[in-house]
C-alpha angles and dihedrals in degrees: 000000000000138000119259121199110230101174142000127202132182137192139188133188117269098255134053136191128217112239093242090057091044086057091054091051092047090053090061090052102040115020125089101158135051090243092055089050090054095046100045099066088050091054091049091047091052093052096089089235121123099177139353137204122229136179088219095064118102096190137017130234105277104147092314133067114276112259131230134155103189093090114054119197120278113269140150087266093043107040101144108024125226118000122245092260091056091048093049091050088060090046091055092050100041104037096068102060092049093047090051094047094050092045093049089051092050091049091049091048091053098044089227122132119235093243088069092065111110100167131038121196119185127192133195140139098178104069148012135208135144127247082038137199089280089072089046089053091053091051099041095044095039093238118177115273088234095060110135109238127205126176122205103201136185096354095130130224095339092054095111090055088054089051092050088055089054091047089052091052091053091050092050092048096045118028088195093057119126108192127199113195119190127184120191123181126176099183095162089072088072102057105149124219126223133036113301111141095214094050091044088058090051091047089054094053113034127090142158131271146127133222134182138195129196121195148153140202117281092250093050092046093072092053102037114119128212129210101278093318137068122261113275095230110036093170098042130169116291122214099226103173143354129214135194137175137167116216108228121249093005101114094113094056098073127018139162115199133178108236134179090262104042132299116317122219122204119194120179116217087224092065098091090053090049090054092046091054100042110030101069098057092046092049090052092052095045095047090043090066086072098041090257135132129201088259089061090064111097100188135023128204105195120184103238103227085166138305095285090053093050090048092050091050091048092053095045095047097035095242127165129218094266090056090053095044099097093048093047091048095051090048090051096046101037111011123225107321092182113228095001092059098077089056091053088054094047089050092053092047094045089054093046124095089208095064111078121176143289095071130181122206118199131189135171131210144158112316084053084268127179115205124188139181128193117208126195134178116280137254093012113073093000100112102046095103 
């Protein structure tokens, strides 16, 4: 019994900032020399990001630079910015509205009513509080008090793929299960001060957003009822298989630590080359379990850790520009929203007439871990495992 996606919803904060203005803001927080001030805009321009949304913005770009007051300029008295407690207070306040908005959009997309939800999975690696936004979702969406809750925490950019694996397990265990999955990431809360090249790259890429998926088992899909109307996607996308591997001796290439002044991301410049060397053989092995080759995959949802990561994946998997288009577009329009990003890409592919199935989703995280998901058309071919 497999997990069939019935609806996907996404949400972003109200305000966005153009990447050129984000570079100007970052210069006030990170640069102390003329050379640094010259280099930083180039790094931001090379990020592949055109604009990003943030819960910290008080106005969007509309002829003037976007405004914020959370991060004050670097100075002797303000060397590191807000402390972790202050950042987590904002997370607690800002995560709930985005989670609710994305989840409501997913429910609307599916045609299912909230009282059908039996399992709730939440995902985040950018904040913590308890009771968390899962309890807020139960309240705001009028979910049943007996909904089974599971939180996927601190897994990094591939966290939503881990959550889809859990959703599939619930669907296999209980054919009547209706699973709501919601990922919320507020990466802009973790802007780092000072000049550290790896953190500068992270500052240039990451953004805020939320995404939700609602799905059922294949068997339950045929009987699931909406609220006075049929489900929007009776066929749906079926999660057919998951794959995961940790590349040996790669722990130092990507990390995510809780510091005194936010969470600190470390990204090695050697990471793209590692992916280029290791991904292709593993993909061949994983797809080969189902008698498939890379050429048999019609669409690809690649988590855009940055342009160099996307290029490395393209070279390792033999992908062309069209197959990278959805990932590149989401990166340009929204930035890297950590775990929520892959669901933004899946939504875009699912709505596109140029993205036939099967589809492979790929994400990367600390480990270095490669996570993958294979989607096929439901109901045909969904219950062969």
